[in-house]
TORGUZA-867706 format. One record per residue: residue in three letters; residue number from 1; x, y negated, z of N, C-alpha, C, O, CB in turn. Coordinates in steps of 0.05 Angstrom, whole numbers. Glycine has a CB too. Example, Ala and Ser with C-alpha at 12.3 -4.5 7.8 and 13.67 -1.06 7.14 Angstrom:
REM residues 2
('ala', 1, (264, 114, 156), (246, 90, 156), (264, 66, 156), (285, 66, 169), (226, 89, 181)) ('ser', 2, (257, 45, 142), (273, 21, 143), (258, -1, 157), (268, -23, 161), (282, 12, 114)) 
This chain:
REM residues 73
('met', 1, (-214, -4568, 968), (-199, -4570, 936), (-207, -4591, 923), (-231, -4591, 917), (-205, -4547, 916)) ('tyr', 2, (-198, -4607, 917), (-205, -4640, 895), (-187, -4636, 872), (-163, -4633, 869), (-195, -4677, 912)) ('arg', 3, (-212, -4638, 854), (-198, -4639, 824), (-197, -4665, 818), (-217, -4678, 824), (-214, -4624, 798)) ('ile', 4, (-173, -4678, 806), (-175, -4705, 803), (-175, -4711, 777), (-152, -4713, 768), (-156, -4717, 816)) ('lys', 5, (-193, -4716, 761), (-184, -4728, 728), (-190, -4753, 722), (-210, -4760, 733), (-196, -4715, 704)) ('pro', 6, (-178, -4769, 707), (-176, -4789, 688), (-203, -4792, 679), (-217, -4772, 678), (-158, -4783, 666)) ('ser', 7, (-213, -4814, 674), (-242, -4826, 653), (-237, -4804, 632), (-217, -4791, 626), (-241, -4865, 637)) ('lys', 8, (-257, -4806, 624), (-256, -4800, 596), (-255, -4820, 565), (-247, -4817, 542), (-279, -4786, 597)) ('pro', 9, (-263, -4835, 578), (-244, -4872, 554), (-218, -4860, 557), (-209, -4847, 538), (-241, -4919, 574)) ('ser', 10, (-202, -4865, 582), (-171, -4863, 587), (-164, -4845, 569), (-151, -4849, 548), (-160, -4855, 616)) ('ala', 11, (-176, -4816, 583), (-158, -4789, 574), (-163, -4792, 533), (-146, -4785, 517), (-177, -4749, 593)) ('val', 12, (-190, -4803, 527), (-188, -4796, 498), (-175, -4821, 486), (-167, -4818, 463), (-217, -4789, 484)) ('phe', 13, (-172, -4848, 497), (-156, -4873, 489), (-116, -4858, 489), (-96, -4864, 475), (-164, -4904, 522)) ('ser', 14, (-120, -4840, 509), (-84, -4828, 504), (-77, -4811, 489), (-54, -4807, 482), (-70, -4817, 525)) ('ala', 15, (-106, -4789, 478), (-104, -4771, 460), (-105, -4792, 433), (-95, -4779, 414), (-127, -4747, 463)) ('val', 16, (-111, -4810, 426), (-110, -4826, 406), (-90, -4838, 406), (-79, -4840, 384), (-127, -4840, 403)) ('val', 17, (-77, -4849, 429), (-44, -4859, 410), (-30, -4836, 411), (-10, -4837, 397), (-20, -4886, 423)) ('gly', 18, (-33, -4813, 424), (-14, -4788, 412), (-10, -4785, 388), (11, -4784, 375), (-22, -4764, 418)) ('val', 19, (-37, -4783, 381), (-39, -4776, 349), (-27, -4795, 338), (-8, -4788, 324), (-66, -4774, 335)) ('ala', 20, (-33, -4830, 341), (-13, -4842, 319), (19, -4843, 332), (39, -4856, 325), (-25, -4877, 311)) ('met', 21, (15, -4828, 347), (51, -4826, 343), (60, -4809, 329), (81, -4810, 317), (67, -4821, 366)) ('ile', 22, (44, -4791, 329), (46, -4758, 313), (56, -4776, 281), (78, -4778, 270), (4, -4733, 310)) ('val', 23, (26, -4787, 275), (33, -4802, 250), (60, -4823, 243), (76, -4820, 224), (11, -4818, 249)) ('phe', 24, (59, -4836, 256), (85, -4848, 258), (108, -4842, 255), (125, -4856, 244), (89, -4853, 273)) ('val', 25, (110, -4820, 265), (138, -4799, 261), (136, -4787, 245), (157, -4790, 232), (147, -4780, 279)) ('leu', 26, (120, -4770, 232), (110, -4762, 209), (124, -4774, 186), (142, -4762, 175), (82, -4767, 210)) ('val', 27, (117, -4799, 177), (109, -4817, 159), (141, -4836, 160), (150, -4846, 139), (76, -4834, 169)) ('arg', 28, (156, -4838, 186), (187, -4861, 191), (209, -4843, 184), (228, -4850, 170), (194, -4873, 230)) ('phe', 29, (206, -4811, 199), (225, -4804, 205), (231, -4769, 190), (214, -4752, 195), (224, -4808, 237)) ('pro', 30, (251, -4763, 175), (256, -4739, 162), (250, -4713, 177), (256, -4709, 201), (284, -4739, 155)) ('leu', 31, (242, -4703, 167), (232, -4678, 180), (252, -4652, 188), (247, -4632, 202), (212, -4669, 161)) ('arg', 32, (285, -4659, 170), (293, -4635, 177), (317, -4650, 203), (340, -4650, 196), (305, -4614, 147)) ('glu', 33, (312, -4658, 221), (326, -4665, 246), (303, -4650, 268), (279, -4651, 268), (331, -4703, 250)) ('pro', 34, (317, -4638, 281), (310, -4624, 303), (294, -4642, 323), (272, -4636, 333), (334, -4612, 314)) ('phe', 35, (309, -4665, 329), (292, -4682, 351), (259, -4683, 342), (239, -4677, 355), (306, -4717, 352)) ('val', 36, (261, -4690, 317), (227, -4696, 304), (218, -4674, 312), (208, -4683, 333), (219, -4700, 269)) ('trp', 37, (215, -4657, 312), (207, -4630, 312), (203, -4627, 341), (181, -4618, 346), (227, -4609, 298)) ('leu', 38, (220, -4632, 364), (211, -4633, 394), (195, -4659, 395), (178, -4658, 413), (237, -4634, 416)) ('trp', 39, (194, -4678, 383), (177, -4710, 389), (150, -4690, 382), (133, -4681, 398), (183, -4747, 361)) ('leu', 40, (154, -4687, 358), (121, -4675, 350), (112, -4664, 367), (90, -4673, 375), (117, -4656, 329)) ('ala', 41, (124, -4635, 384), (116, -4617, 398), (97, -4626, 424), (76, -4617, 432), (140, -4603, 405)) ('val', 42, (110, -4645, 434), (108, -4656, 462), (89, -4672, 446), (68, -4659, 444), (135, -4670, 481)) ('ala', 43, (88, -4696, 433), (58, -4711, 416), (34, -4691, 422), (16, -4694, 438), (60, -4713, 375)) ('ala', 44, (40, -4666, 404), (15, -4648, 409), (14, -4641, 435), (-9, -4645, 442), (13, -4623, 393)) ('gly', 45, (29, -4631, 456), (20, -4618, 478), (9, -4640, 493), (-10, -4634, 508), (42, -4604, 493)) ('ala', 46, (19, -4673, 491), (5, -4691, 500), (-32, -4703, 496), (-48, -4714, 511), (23, -4706, 493)) ('val', 47, (-34, -4693, 466), (-57, -4702, 460), (-76, -4669, 464), (-101, -4670, 466), (-55, -4718, 427)) ('gly', 48, (-69, -4656, 465), (-84, -4628, 479), (-83, -4633, 507), (-104, -4621, 514), (-69, -4598, 474)) ('phe', 49, (-74, -4642, 526), (-79, -4643, 556), (-92, -4663, 559), (-107, -4663, 579), (-58, -4645, 574)) ('ser', 50, (-92, -4683, 544), (-112, -4708, 548), (-135, -4705, 539), (-154, -4719, 548), (-106, -4731, 538)) ('leu', 51, (-138, -4679, 512), (-169, -4668, 503), (-179, -4659, 536), (-193, -4670, 552), (-168, -4635, 475)) ('trp', 52, (-164, -4634, 536), (-171, -4622, 554), (-176, -4633, 582), (-194, -4622, 595), (-158, -4607, 554)) ('ala', 53, (-163, -4653, 593), (-174, -4662, 616), (-199, -4680, 614), (-212, -4685, 634), (-155, -4673, 630)) ('ala', 54, (-205, -4691, 590), (-227, -4711, 577), (-253, -4696, 579), (-272, -4706, 591), (-220, -4719, 544)) ('phe', 55, (-255, -4668, 566), (-276, -4651, 562), (-281, -4625, 562), (-295, -4611, 548), (-282, -4654, 547)) ('ala', 56, (-268, -4621, 582), (-259, -4592, 585), (-278, -4587, 623), (-267, -4598, 643), (-213, -4589, 584)) ('lys', 57, (-297, -4574, 626), (-314, -4575, 656), (-294, -4584, 678), (-296, -4603, 693), (-326, -4543, 665)) ('arg', 58, (-266, -4554, 673), (-253, -4560, 701), (-216, -4576, 687), (-193, -4574, 697), (-252, -4519, 724)) ('gly', 59, (-222, -4584, 671), (-202, -4591, 660), (-200, -4626, 686), (-217, -4643, 693), (-208, -4591, 618)) ('ala', 60, (-166, -4623, 693), (-155, -4637, 715), (-131, -4648, 705), (-120, -4639, 686), (-150, -4620, 739)) ('glu', 61, (-121, -4670, 718), (-94, -4669, 717), (-76, -4662, 746), (-52, -4657, 746), (-87, -4696, 705)) ('lys', 62, (-89, -4663, 764), (-82, -4659, 785), (-100, -4648, 807), (-122, -4658, 810), (-73, -4679, 789)) ('val', 63, (-93, -4630, 821), (-113, -4604, 837), (-104, -4614, 868), (-82, -4609, 876), (-102, -4561, 829)) ('val', 64, (-118, -4625, 880), (-110, -4634, 911), (-126, -4608, 934), (-150, -4603, 934), (-126, -4671, 919)) ('glu', 65, (-113, -4599, 945), (-120, -4576, 966), (-116, -4586, 996), (-94, -4588, 1007), (-101, -4549, 962)) ('lys', 66, (-135, -4590, 1003), (-135, -4595, 1035), (-120, -4571, 1053), (-126, -4547, 1054), (-168, -4596, 1046)) ('asp', 67, (-101, -4583, 1064), (-82, -4571, 1083), (-104, -4565, 1109), (-114, -4584, 1121), (-54, -4593, 1090)) ('arg', 68, (-108, -4540, 1116), (-116, -4536, 1145), (-87, -4511, 1166), (-74, -4490, 1164), (-155, -4518, 1141)) ('ser', 69, (-91, -4536, 1183), (-71, -4523, 1194), (-88, -4498, 1209), (-112, -4490, 1207), (-53, -4544, 1212)) ('pro', 70, (-62, -4486, 1226), (-80, -4457, 1247), (-91, -4476, 1273), (-107, -4463, 1285), (-51, -4423, 1263)) ('leu', 71, (-86, -4500, 1283), (-91, -4508, 1308), (-120, -4524, 1303), (-132, -4532, 1323), (-64, -4525, 1321)) ('gly', 72, (-132, -4531, 1268), (-150, -4550, 1273), (-158, -4574, 1269), (-179, -4587, 1269), (-150, -4550, 1287)) ('his', 73, (-129, -4581, 1263), (-123, -4614, 1261), (-120, -4612, 1233), (-115, -4632, 1219), (-94, -4630, 1277)) 
């Protein structure tokens, strides 16, 4: 099994962009709109995922398992 991770600078950059998106939405759009809450939830999830992928020991964006056929090929 292989874990594929982004580089730490790439994942941290993604988190910073996500935080900037959250700040932008909070400043520019009214919070009474349901879409704004959906946008904020998705952006917060993306920030959390990026930070997890960057700093967690087992954080990975993709896990690849080597397929072993019963015939050994």
